[in-house]
C-alpha positions, 0 to 999 in steps of 0.5 A: 175296596172302592169303585167309581163309575162315571155314567155321564157328564152332569148337566150344566146349570145356566146362569145369567150372563150378566150379574148386576151387584152393587156391593158384596159383604164377606165374613172372616171368622176364626178361633183367635185373631191370628187365625182370622188375619191369616185366613183373610190373607188366603181369601185375598189371594183367592179373590184376586184370581176371581174369573168374573162376577159370578165367581166373586158371588160364589166366593162370597156365598162360600165365605158367608154361608159355608163356614161355621161362625167362631169366636173372632170375626170381621167383615169387609165390603167391596164392589168387586173382587179387586176391592174385596181382595184389597180390604182382606189384605188390610185385615191381614196386615192389621189395618182393619179390626177383628171383633169378639162375636157377641161383644159388639154394640147393638145395632140401631133400630132399624138395623142398617142394610148397607154393606159398609154399615154392616161391615163396621158393626161386624168388626165390633162383634155384632152377630145379628147379620143374616148371612145366607140372605146376602148370597146372590140368588144362584150362587154356589159353593166353590173352592175358597181356602180352608181354615188355617189350623195352628200347627203344634205337637202334643205328644207326651215325651218323658225327658229329663230336664235340661238347662236352657240354651245359651241363646234362650231369650230372657224374660219378656212380657206384654202390657195387658188389661184386667178388670178392676172397679173404682174404690167404693168410698164417699161420693163427695169430692169437693174441689175446683176443676178447670175443664179443657174440653172442646166438645160442647156436649161433653163439656155440658154433661161433665159440668153437671156430673162434677157438680153432683160430686160437689165440685166447682168448675173454674174459669182458669187453671190459676183458680183450680186445684184440678185440671181435667183435660180431654184430647180433642183429636178428631176421629181418624187423625193423629194428634198434634203433638206440638199443641199437646206439649204446649198445653200440658206444659202450660197446665203444669206451670199453672197448677199449685203444688197440691194440684192434680191433672186428669187427662183423657182420650179415645183410641190410646189403648188396645184394651180388648181384642180387635182394638189394635187396628183403631189404636192411635200411636200419637194418643198412646204417646200423649198418655205416657207423656202426661204420666211422665210429666206429672211424675216429674213434677210430683203431681197426682194424676189420672190417665183415662182411656175412654170408650169411643162408642159411648155417648157424651153422657156416659163418658162424663159419668166415667170422668166424674167418677175418676175425678172423685177417686183421684181427689179422695185417694190421691194416688196416680192411676191409669184406667180404661173404660169399655162398655161400662167395665173399668180396666187397669194395666197389667202384664202377661208373659210373652214367648218368643215368636217363630224362629227367623233364618237370616237370608243371604239373598236380598238385603237388610236395612238398619237405620242408625246402624253405626251407633253403638246398638245398631253396629252390634246388631249389624255384626250379628246379622252378618254372623247369621248369614246376611250378605248385603246390609244398607245402613242409614244415618243422619250424620256424614261419615267421619274418620271413626264411622268410616273405620267402622264401616270398613271393618264391616265391609270386610265381612259383607257388602255394606253401604252407608247413606246419609239420610234423615229417616223422618224425610220419607221421600229421601228414605224411599230414594235410598231404599229404591237405590238398594232395591236396584242393587240387591233385590228384595228388602228382607227386614228393617231394624230402626235404631235411629234416635237421640236424647236431649239434656236432662230437663223438666218438660215445663221448661223445654220448648217443643222445638227442642223436644221435636229433635228427639220425638221426630226420628222415633215417630215419623221415622218409625212410621216411614220405616214400617211402611217401607217394610210393609210396602216391599213385603219385608219379613219384619220391621223392628223398632228399638224402643225403651222402658222409658215408653212404659214406665212413667218414672223413666220419663222424669227429666226426659218426657220427650224421650218417654213420649217418643218410645211410647209411640213406637210401642203403640205403632208396633201394636197397630201395624203388626200383621202376618205379612210383615211382623212389626215388633218394638222392643222396650229395652233396659240397659245393655251393659257394656254396649252403647251406654253405662247406666247409672249404677242404681238402675243397672242394679235391677234393670240390665241385660248383658250384650249376649242376653240382649242379642238373644232377646232381639233375635228371639223376638224378631217375629213376635210382633207388637210391643215386647217389654224386656225388664232385665235383671240385676247383673252378676257382680264381677269377681273381686281381684286380689289387686282390687284394694281400696287404694287401687280401686277406681272411685265410684259415684260420689267418691271424693278424689284427692285434690291435685292442686289448690284452686286459684282465686280466678278459678273461683270467680269464674266458677261463681259466675257459672253457678249464677248462670246455671241457677238463673237458667234452671230456677230463674233466680240467683240464690245469692247468699241464701242457703241452698237447702231452703230452695227446695231442690229435688233430685230432678232440679239437682240433675238439671243444675249439674247439667247446666254447670257442666255445659258452662264450666266444661267439667264433670260436676258431681251432683252430690256437691249441690246436696252438700254445699250450703251456699252458691259461693261454697258450691263454687269453691268446691267446684274449683277445689275438685277441678277434674277437667272436661267430661269424658266423651259420651259420659255425663255425671251420675244422677242421685236417687230421688228423695224416696231413695228410688232411682228413676228408670230415666237414669239409664239415659243420663250418661248419653246426654252428650251423645251425638245422636245417630243410633242412640241406644234405648 
């Protein structure tokens, strides 16, 4: 039994009527990054209700001196409660980093005393701040939100194992990093290196380090067997992708067949906790494009993510060591260096995020929503309860799209607006119209995109590449910002395995670059207020595209699995990679005999009629034009096998022939024909009419027998653009 007696009211503690404080520093700490960002959101709401300077001082004192420090930490500063609340919301949204306590850089001597400088140090994991000393004299403990404990059940339940539900998402993983030292081999690495480094201090230090390995620094690419290129993007800016594209294309053209390329940059990978906020999606996209372009040209390469906190001398030692490893081993690598530790890419399983219930109130926005995948996702949103959906696409409504829209409108209120997602004002205007019509924006699904014809980076101008890149870079950024500004539950970017695997970009480097940007953008922008997720998709069998049989044999999801993955990972956040699996073979039909079976890729069909001499003459001209376009030379009577055609060049020639001859071209003809005249005769004899809409020729595996992941995109090369599937 308890009893409470109030004797008298406590005496009032008089504090100065006016508190003069130029700035405040607030610490937020938790057991993991999620907890820190959730706590920052709660703090922001409380600071926004501050009743004056003394209340703000009390809140800062409570956060800094009244909370136990934990493993993850960040800090914000501001002149008043409003500025502190704004900065805390930036932490909650993932725009400011969270550090691991004790892993940060050492403070300069003398240690900084300004709140802005201290906040920067704390975000890197610095722990040398005397937090109680920062409290305003007379500040008291007050009602600041408590720690956001993670809910979970830990009862031991004895149940029989059951089969997974039909809507259980398929396997997924995240890209992670693990420690791995450089190979311990001989240090000598003689060779000739061309440095493309604009930082004078780094250039000087790197020249000295390379000479220690016995390397000679050359003046031009033509004199070098290795090019070492360091991205020169200033801190706080995104790289100029057009300049990057031209620079790498020029380098690849100049390198000899045995040449090597080492490319390095800062802020292109989130290797350790707390680095996501400083991640530059454009730099991550550059890194993947370099790897894909080198894989395409069969050039040994290394991609190195540097530590931005290290001085030029330390970065020079890292680059010289990676150069020596590339020279000695000859294998292509990707590595990151942080505080003297080397990391290499790895993967870890990722479980679905919390379940999401589609709401009938408000509306959902789907860009590219009349494309194959976009349309399917719109249908599933309606199935799950959405009643208002805005669809955005670049194309005007044609009869086919109009019919699709009318079918959707029988089940929900659906509005289509023609708009380029890369045009921020136009997209904002469309969303403003939908806001006025339906109220709150609940979620954004960004499906817009396109793909160029299969072709080598070194022969593709940036103007052509930009048509693929811009909808997935600028368009993705605009879609995410709209979702965040309007407090949407989620923004989902439909990306591709082409953004995670270098081989996927062979012949489609621009597409690989664009998808890598989306994956990095989701890693940077994901936050507790608006979940931002990018799905790296494999092939969706039966929807949108028919992947090459060699790819689909290992990397496919049927439509039901893909939809389960989409909704299961709607709120997971960051980059979610879905590798797919080998599809089940359909049961054989009794009537499926060799005589009735449809011919597969490379199968020679019955020739319907002999070709005329006029056909052969016209096709010989098309063959000549195709070789001139791709190789810059007409082979004449020379044997084609002596030209060194690899699978990429064969695919390019097949595409060029299709565009000129207006018919499907089996790439195996280019492998079988001995001369250009014989190729023209074969084409005339196997005249199959124009290619089917939306389909392209099959692409053969490369010389090693492995089929590149980019083959899944091959049949889409004639697609119109809006909502191209990943």
